C-alpha positions, -999 to +999 in steps of 0.1 A: +437+217+093+447+184+107+431+151+122+444+157+160+420+174+181+425+205+203+424+213+239+410+242+261+410+257+292+389+275+308+392+300+328+381+284+360+406+251+349+378+230+330+393+209+302+371+208+270+381+185+241+375+197+204+379+174+175+392+190+141+369+208+120+371+182+101+352+160+123+314+144+120+310+141+156+282+164+171+294+164+202+326+189+197+333+201+234+330+184+269+341+192+300+354+171+323+366+184+355+373+214+375+397+213+405+436+227+414+457+195+407+478+194+377+481+165+353+501+160+317+492+147+290+514+138+263+534+170+274+502+191+277+498+207+312+459+211+325+445+215+356+422+187+371+413+173+403+398+140+384+425+121+369+402+094+363+385+113+337+416+120+313+412+081+297+379+092+284+393+128+268+420+108+247+394+083+235+377+111+224+391+109+193+378+074+184+344+085+180+351+109+153+344+079+123+313+067+145+285+100+133+278+119+107+257+153+118+280+181+115+292+204+139+277+226+155+297+256+176+290+264+206+293+302+217+306+297+251+333+330+259+345+316+289+375+304+264+413+319+274+442+316+260+456+277+265+450+260+232+478+232+217+471+201+199+479+163+209+476+130+202+449+104+219+449+074+221+422+047+210+413+034+245+373+036+234+351+005+248+346-017+218+313-043+223+308-070+206+277-083+197+259-098+221+240-136+224+203-138+236+177-173+237+140-172+230+134-206+238+157-232+210+164-196+189+197-186+194+199-149+186+228-124+180+222-088+190+245-057+172+259-036+200+225-011+208+226+023+189+215+049+208+196+086+198+201+115+216+177+145+208+187+172+220+185+210+205+214+224+222+244+204+236+248+210+272+259+191+305+232+173+303+237+158+265+273+150+275+269+128+300+247+106+286+271+110+255+301+091+277+279+069+289+272+058+256+310+056+252+314+038+284+291+010+280+301+004+241+264+017+227+269+039+191+255+071+199+238+095+168+224+134+180+205+153+165+195+189+174+157+192+154+124+173+152+131+165+118+165+153+115+157+132+148+135+113+129+156+111+095+183+096+112+156+071+131+144+063+101+179+053+090+193+036+116+165+021+140+181+030+173+172+010+201+167+038+230+161+071+221+168+099+247+148+132+242+157+166+259+123+172+281+139+199+297+135+235+272+099+232+253+110+262+238+134+248+215+107+217+204+082+199+220+099+165+233+053+147+233+057+158+195+091+146+182+081+115+204+049+108+190+067+118+154+091+087+161+062+065+172+041+072+146+067+051+122+070+017+118+104+007+133+094+024+165+073-004+179+104-023+194+122+008+206+126+026+239+122+061+245+133+079+277+123+118+283+149+135+302+126+163+330+142+190+348+147+187+386+116+198+410+118+217+438+118+200+465+082+217+479+070+204+446+046+179+434+060+149+417+048+153+383+023+123+369+044+103+340+006+100+323+010+125+295+043+107+294+031+078+285+005+085+260+030+103+239+047+077+234+072+076+263+091+043+278+104+057+311+115+095+328+149+105+334+151+139+360+180+157+349+215+148+362+245+156+344+265+128+361+279+101+336+277+074+362+239+083+367+233+084+326+252+054+327+230+029+349+199+037+334+211+032+299+222-004+313+192-009+328+170+002+298+198-024+279+193-051+305+154-047+307+129-030+281+158-037+253+166-075+259+122-075+262+119-056+223+149-077+213+132-112+221+097-098+211+106-091+176+129-120+169+091-137+175+087-125+141+101-152+128+082-176+140+049-163+130+065-163+096+072-202+099+040-203+110+019-180+081+043-198+055+039-235+067+021-256+046+002-274+083-028-255+099-019-244+132-048-231+158-036-216+195-063-210+219-057-196+254-065-215+289-101-205+284-102-224+252-104-188+233-089-191+196-062-165+197-044-173+159-049-195+130-027-197+104-035-193+066-031-233+062-060-234+085-078-211+068-077-231+032-084-262+048-119-253+070-129-225+048-131-198+068-114-162+074-096-156+108-120-131+119-142-156+114-124-177+141-107-155+167-123-151+200-147-172+196-143-211+217-138-243+192-173-257+211-192-224+191-184-241+153-201-266+143-188-303+148-193-330+124-208-361+133-185-389+127-162-385+158-169-409+179-194-393+210-163-399+239-135-382+214-137-345+227-138-355+259-108-380+257-086-354+242-096-328+271-089-353+296-058-354+279-047-316+271-060-309+310-035-336+325-009-316+309-001-344+279+000-340+243-031-359+224-022-371+188-050-388+167-071-387+139-106-364+142-131-350+115-134-315+111-163-298+096-153-269+069-174-238+070-193-254+036-208-278+060-180-315+046-163-329+066-123-331+068-106-361+081-074-347+097-043-359+114-048-334+147-017-332+173-024-311+203-003-299+227-006-277+260+019-251+267+025-245+306+034-209+315+032-188+350+024-205+378+026-241+362-010-236+346-018-243+311-020-208+293-018-224+256-032-253+235-017-255+200-037-277+176-014-290+143-040-308+116-033-322+085-056-335+058-054-375+064-044-395+034-046-430+034-023-440+009-029-478+004-037-482+040-002-474+056+002-437+060-015-439+097-010-476+108+004-465+139-019-439+148-051-461+143-055-449+183-049-419+200-021-415+221-012-392+246+027-386+240+053-370+270+046-371+308+058-333+304+045-306+284+062-277+269+066-245+291+065-205+279+099-201+288+110-226+260+076-230+239+095-249+213+122-270+230+104-305+216+117-333+201+108-339+166+073-353+168+068-357+132+092-390+130+072-401+153+038-400+122+045-409+091+046-388+061+017-400+035+039-384+007+076-396+018+058-432+020+045-429-014+077-421-023+102-444-010+074-477-020+078-464-053+107-476-071+105-449-106+128-419-105+109-393-082+083-368-087+096-345-067+128-350-078+124-339-114+100-311-105+131-294-085+156-300-115+130-277-137+126-254-109+164-249-108+165-252-143+140-218-142+161-198-120+190-206-142+176-189-170+189-155-182+156-141-194+147-116-164+114-094-166+116-061-145+096-078-112+123-102-113+151-081-112+132-059-085+128-089-064+164-105-070+178-067-053+157-067-026+167-103-016+204-093-022+195-063+001+181-084+029+212-101+033+231-075+049+195-057+063+188-056+099+169-075+109+136-049+109+146-037+076+148-075+063+111-084+085+102-051+060+116-059+029+100-095+035+066-080+034+073-056+002+084-092-013+052-107-006+032-083-023+052-076-054+048-119-057+011-112-058-009-104-090-033-078-081-006-052-069-032-024-070-065-036-061-074-022-025-095-044+001-127-036+001-147-035+031-170-064+034-206-065+016-225-049+046-202-021+052-210-010+017-231-033-007-232-004-035-195-001-038-194-041-036-219-040-061-198-015-083-167-034-081-180-066-089-197-051-121-167-025-130-134-048-116-143-082-121-138-107-154-174-123-149-160-157-148-191-166-124-211-183-156-235-212-154-226-246-168-245-251-207-257-214-212-258-206-241-271-172-243-247-151-273-251-114-273-267-104-309-239-091-333-259-072-357-272-044-332-291-018-353-279+009-370-298+045-379-286+047-417-260+072-421-268+107-433-259+131-461-225+145-450-228+177-434-196+206-430-192+232-405-201+263-431-236+237-431-242+235-395-281+253-385-278+282-368-291+272-339-265+243-334-237+265-344-248+290-313-242+259-292-205+248-306-192+284-300-194+273-262-178+244-264-148+251-249-164+256-216-161+230-195-202+237-181-216+228-221-244+213-228-240+183-246-275+165-239-289+202-253-270+189-288-282+160-282-317+173-291-306+195-315-288+178-335-314+143-332-289+126-308-260+129-336-240+149-307-208+133-317-207+142-358-215+179-348-191+182-320-169+160-332-162+183-374-155+212-343-127+196-321-113+178-348-107+212-370-095+237-344-063+204-330-062+201-366-067+172-369-070+167-403-035+183-415-020+161-393-034+127-405-034+147-444-071+133-449-096+157-464-125+168-445-148+152-465-130+118-453-128+129-412-171+139-415-175+098-433-152+089-407-170+104-379-207+093-386-195+062-392-183+064-360-218+074-350-238+050-363-222+019-347-232+032-310-265+018-302-292+049-299-310+021-280-285+021-246-294+047-223-263+054-215-233+040-235-245+062-267-231+082-287-238+109-267-222+093-238-192+095-268-196+132-274-194+138-239-153+122-233-150+138-264-153+172-251-137+166-216-109+153-239-105+183-254-109+198-228-085+182-208-062+186-240-062+229-235-048+225-200-020+243-198+004+212-182-011+189-201-003+204-235+029+211-229+029+171-217+021+161-247+026+158-288-001+160-313+001+127-323-007+122-285-031+146-288-051+135-320-045+099-307-066+110-279-092+125-299-095+091-316-096+072-291-124+093-269-142+092-300-146+051-300-139+042-267-175+026-263-181+018-296-207-013-307-212-010-270-248-034-263-252-018-230-241-049-209-211-050-185-181-077-189-189-097-162-225-099-175-211-110-209-186-134-198-215-150-174-235-154-205-211-173-223-211-143-256-192-146-285-169-114-278-160-131-242-150-164-262-132-145-286-111-122-258-108-145-234-129-130-208-102-104-206-111-068-210-139-077-234-157-051-244-128-025-243-108-050-264-134-048-289-140-015-290-108-007-302-106-038-334-137-025-339-129+011-350-097+005-368-118-024-387-144-002-397-119+026-406-098+005-430-130-013-444-138+019-465-113+042-482-142+073-479-137+070-443-100+058-443-089+086-420-051+071-421-052+063-454-024+087-458-003+081-431+037+073-428+033+035-422+056+042-389+032+071-374+005+050-384+016+022-363+027+044-338-010+068-335-028+032-338-007+014-303-013+052-288-056+046-296-055+005-286-036+013-250-059+050-241-089+030-247-082-002-229-073+022-201-110+029-196-112-011-185-119-006-149-103-040-134-067-017-141-085+016-123-065+013-090-032+006-110-035+033-135-046+062-108-011+049-087+010+045-109+001+083-124+003+098-085+035+077-078+055+083-109+038+124-116+022+137-091+045+128-061+078+138-082+068+166-093+054+178-058+090+170-043+104+189-071+077+223-060+086+219-025+127+222-027+118+262-030+108+290-057+143+285-077+135+246-081+146+241-117+112+241-141+133+222-170+131+188-140+092+192-139+090+190-177+115+163-181+092+139-155+063+151-175+076+146-210+092+110-206+077+084-229+064+066-201+049+092-179+033+105-211+013+072-217+004+076-184-003+108-184-029+094-220-041+068-194-060+093-167-066+118-195-092+096-210-099+070-181-107+110-162-130+117-196-149+087-193-163+086-160-169+127-153-198+128-151-202+139-111-175+165-120-205+179-144-227+209-135-253+191-113-285+194-140-261+171-165-247+153-134-281+141-123-294+129-158-261+113-165-268+090-128-300+086-145-295+069-173-265+049-162-287+032-132-312+025-160-288+008-177-280-012-151-318-021-138-319-036-177-288-057-173-299-068-134-340-076-154-322-091-179-302-111-158-330-127-140-347-136-173-319-158-184-310-172-150-277-158-153-260-143-117-268-112-108-241-088-111-247-062-093-276-072-072-282-037-059-290-024-086-330-038-086-352-014-104-376-018-074-349-016-044-321+010-058-316+036-040-299+060-068-281+083-041-264+056-024-252+041-053-238+074-067-220+083-032-202+049-034-191+053-066-177+095-061-163+078-032-146+043-045-135+055-081-137+090-083-125+113-054-084+100-059-086+096-092-096+133-100-076+145-064-046+133-088-059+149-121-061+180-105-030+178-085-019+180-120-043+197-150-048+224-121-094+221-124-108+240-099-147+237-109-143+205-120-135+195-078-162+226-066-186+208-089-177+172-078-178+189-040-218+196-045-230+169-066-218+150-036-236+170-010-264+170-035-263+131-031-261+128+007-287+153+019-310+129-005-297+095+011-306+111+046-338+125+029-343+085+029-348+095-006-342+066-035-347+081-064-330+112-087-344+141-076-367+147-043-405+152-041-408+187-043-430+191-007-392+184+005-367+205-007-347+224-007-342+205+029-334+233+059-296+218+060-290+234+023 
């Protein structure tokens, strides 16, 4: 009814303080004391022998605003008829932020946040609640593991107390592991509350708790003082240490972004850390350096013979060394560096680390390092670990070449002009979507806790990269087949040889156009085959043989008729037939893989996907027509070589399209050029101009989507924009709104993603075909890659995919790598949307087939008859 709390007195004289119904406090009822002494609280008579506890009762109302979990009333039956309303004083402890120091860094620590995870309210949870109140900590309480994780992710508590006394409510180890699985928990102390043991029982081991992720344990005690003492010890021990460790992330962030190369070694001269500037300067990756001694790395022969001894002698004395040194890069080149080496003294007065700071030496008119002609030992006392960064700015002792050149010139500062230009750029009102996102994150960082700000820094770092969706591929030794596939299919092919004038022939041989046929003119055997074209197991290779390598025209007539394409385009059947024949004639029948049979196979898969209920309900007829046209033309005039090959060869197409999506751009452009060149085959001739532009844009977008450099981008966007939101709606229960799913699917942006995913899956659906088709297609693509490797070697071009050497290649390994890296995740996402259990079953069986061949050390498409089937099959 009101904001005032009510007081309940039990039969035994125990006082309970209960918030009003509007309270958000999870702590609704608190036992204060029990006894016989009478006391008066603002006109309310209560029985108690603990007068010192009364102020805590009066302070209870102040916690109402600090908590958000809904009340869960206890069903205790021991309360009797005295109930009265009273006002409470606001005497809760107010604790301001405290200051800590890490070396020269001064840090501000906000009041500690504590999360209590108790399934039900009892004296123990009350004791911790009041202990937090006494210590000035903010406190939340969660009743379930799920709400505990949700609360923790929201506030990132420094201390989490988990009730481990009642395993029937929840498993404390499971709760701890759930919290530890989150990123913010690395700086959190988790305390387990355990039941008291009988005096004759052995002390249980703490190892299971430590393995689960707990830091400490607390034996059950409802004493507020005991709980208070435990929390204070944690605050001054683990919490303070974790707070300082967390602050060290900012130091590493500075090291990661500074322009000077930094190397940190241990007292035993083992490299422990190098920053990105060091990697750039020396050409090594940190994985090649960390754990090694500098003595193991190649040395430059330009240094004086006694220079290393001089440096080591200086460092052993605890003194800093500074001077010029020649380092040897991974490439073998020597680079002159200005080096500053500082020993860091730690526990026991011993040198525990050595920090080396390096930057390239630039001789600017013999002025840059005139003060460093001889090495110098600076300072008799090095920095200790307790104050590792407390030293004067020694950059003033050496001259920065950039600042010297700036001061030595009377001309206006080039750097000042640059800063002015940058300022004008940032003041522009033109904002790209990614810029808006970055600005929003920057604004959010200002009011975020340290851990959140650090996480947002990482987000910004990722967003500012250009390869947002490209995964990190394992090293070449781990999977050379996947590595070569990625290099051949996803790179822009910029590894070209200077002076190479190889140009791919544009005048590809084309078969003569045959007389157009109608569906009624189709020979009966072919007509019988086409009756089964709606089945996924349709044998396109059988149609290829029956049509004398012209399956695209025949299948296109059947598929386009079933989708009413002519009616939509307002074109005649004869025009469509001429167009199909023109497109098929523009494919190279000499290609083992990228020929009109592949186009027909992709057209068949596209039509199959378009007939799936969820896909059909997501797209409009224009989208369907665009998909069928895109499938038909998506590889027209394909030369049987990859984009990387064309770029390396300096072909006319690569030059025309600036080494970017060369073939895909050519396929789309040529398709429209051929179509509009002759009215007899121009299927777009009667379309409305605006509708044609929309259709054309959709076709171009789908053809370009088959280019593999953006493969992971398309798959990631589809999964995050469509799969995950729809799954969330489905998980919300049977009452979920079907209209909400339809709204997700039918938005213009998501329809675009669906069309891209559809043609991408149709383009590489071979591993999901029946086994005999899968094996045949694998042989055809391997032969095309073998031919490319042969030509690269003959022409002296870089070999894009070295594993595809016809003399050494393992076809099973190449298929396994292709499925693992490109196919599995994409078809999992597409199956989740379109419901394709048959395809996924074929994919699984085909993968097992290639695995068995690989285990048999078989490199060919099929095993020797005598070895098949193996006993394991």
